[in-house]
N, C-alpha and C positions, 0 to 999 in steps of 0.2 A: 226821126228816131228819138225816143224819149228815154232819158238817162237820169239816174240818181246815184251819185257816187259817195254818198254819206248817209249810212243807215245804221241803226243799232237794234239788237235783238235782246232777248232775255238772258243771253250769255253775258251781257253787261247790264246796261240800264234801260234797254228797250222793253216794250210791253208784249211783243210777239216772239214766238220761237223762230229760229231760222227758217224752218219749213213754212210756217204761217206767214212770215214776212215776205217770202218769195211768192207765195200764192197771192197775197194782197197786192204785191207789185205787179204781177202779171195781170190780175183782174183790173188794175188801174190803167193798163195799157202800156206799162213800161217795157222797154226792150233790153236795157242793161241796168244792173243793180250791183253796187259794190257793198260788200259786207264789211263794216268798219267798227266793230265793237271796241270798247276801251281796253287797251293793253292786253288783248288776248286774241288768239286764233281758234278758240274752242268751238266756234260755230261753223267753221269751214266745211268739215266733213259732212255734217248734217245738211248744210246748204247744197252741197254737191249732190248728195243722195236725193234730195227733194226738189231739185231744180226743175221747174216746169218747162215743157217744150217751148222753144222760141225765146227763152229768156237767157241772156248771157250774164253770168255771175262773175264779178271781179273780186278775188280774195284780197282783203285789206285789213286795216286796223287803225285806230286813232290813239295816238300816243300823247301822254301828258308831258309837256315841256315848259321850259322857262328861257326867256331871253334876258341876259344880264347886261344892259347898257352901262357904259362907264359913269354916266352922270345922272342916272335915274334909278328908281327902284326897279326890281325885276318885273317883267311882263309875262303873263301867262300866255302860252302858245299851244294850240292843239295841232299836232302834226299828223296828217293822214299819210299812211304808208300803203302802197299798192304793190301786189305781185312780187313780194319778197319770199325768200326761202325761210320758212318757219323754223327750220332746224339749225339755222346759223347760230353758233354758240354764243357769241357776244350779244346779239340782238335778243336771243331767247332768254339769256340771263337778265338782261335789262327789263324785259317784259315781266319776268317773275318778280323782280324787285319792285316794280311799279304796282303790281297787284298786291304785294305784301304791304306797301305803303297805303294803298286804298283801304285794306282791311284794318290796319292799325288805326288809321285816321277815323274810319267809320265807327269802330268800337269806342274810341275815345269821345267822339261826339255824342253817341248814344248814352254812354256812361254819365256824361255831364248832364244831358237832358233828363235822364231818369233820376239822377241825384237831386234835381230841382223839382221833381214831382211829375214830370211829363210821362204819360203811360206808354212808354216804348221799351221794347226788349231786344237786345242785340241778338240773342239766340233765335228769336222769332224772325227777325229781319233776315238773318243768314239762311234760315230754313226756307223762307218765302222766296229767296233769290234762286233756289234750286241749283246751287252750285255755280251761279254766275259771279262775275266780278262785282262786288258790292260797292256802291258809291252813295253819294248824298241823295240822288233821286230815290233810292230805296228807302232811305230814312224819311224823306219827304212824303212818300206814299204811306209809310207807317203812321206818320203824324196825321195825314188825312183820314186814314182808317180809324184812328183813335179819336177823331173829332176835334183835334187840337186846332187844325187849320182847315180852311175851306177847299184848298187846292194845292197841287204841287208848287205852283207859282207863288201862292201865299206863303208856303213853308220857306221857300228860298228868299222871299222878300222880308221875312221876319226873323226866323230862327236860324237859318242856314247860310245867310249871306256872309261875306268876308269881314264885315264889321260886327257881327254878332258875337256875344261872349262865348257861344258854343262852337264857333268856327275853329277848326284845326287845320293848319297848313300841312302840306305834304311835300316831300323832297322830290320834285320833278326832274326830269332829264334836261340838262343844258341843251338848248335846241340845236346848236351846231353839232353836238355829239349825237343827238338823235338823228339828224340828217345823215351823218357819216355812217351810223349803224344801219339805217335803212339801205343806203347805197351799198354798203359792204355785203348786205344780204341779198343784193341783186334787185332791190325794190326801187320804187319811184316815190320820193317824198313830196308832199304838197301841203301848204299851210291851209288849215281849215278856217272858215269864217272870215278869211281875208281882212278887209278893212271895216269889219262890223264894229264900229265904235260904240254902239249902244251896249255891247257886251262888256265894255271896259277899254282900257288902254290897249293899243295895237302896235305891232312892229311896223315901222314905216318903210318906205321904199328904199331909203338909203341903207338901212340895215340889211334888207333882203338882198340888195345888189352886192353888198360887201361879203 
């Protein structure tokens, strides 16, 4: 059985619609796919409608969190949430707050870039997102289209990384609060990226067991 439990669509920062993603997954021979767009469940209904025969779709989401160790700076944690009730009031409210954070952050980054002469437009980026949750990958693609950088990776390596003068932090959910919200909504929380130290500092085993 072939399974992918971490995918994104155009509902957040992916490049395929939910329907197209599932078609691609089935064509690639996958048996199970989890839809885990950032901070939103907006793609669930479309995915269910377009689900190809023989493909199991797990409804999920990826949540932006932070771990605050006592003796270190905060650590970014991406929390995957599966099979939760999307109508749970507390979890629904926190997802909405995170989406607002992303929008505010994105607009501030683009305003700063445009102010320094980079040919990017916030209105255009929002329009191209087609109602999805706008994040830094959308800005990176706009920079590629404008010819400022060669690729999305180039954009993140130069203008959008956390040491860039254009970087804007966002207020993420404290990870233990995020886990509690997922569980309260009947879902299953799982840390994304695990011990992927190349992405930056990670939460260690001691913190996870605590």
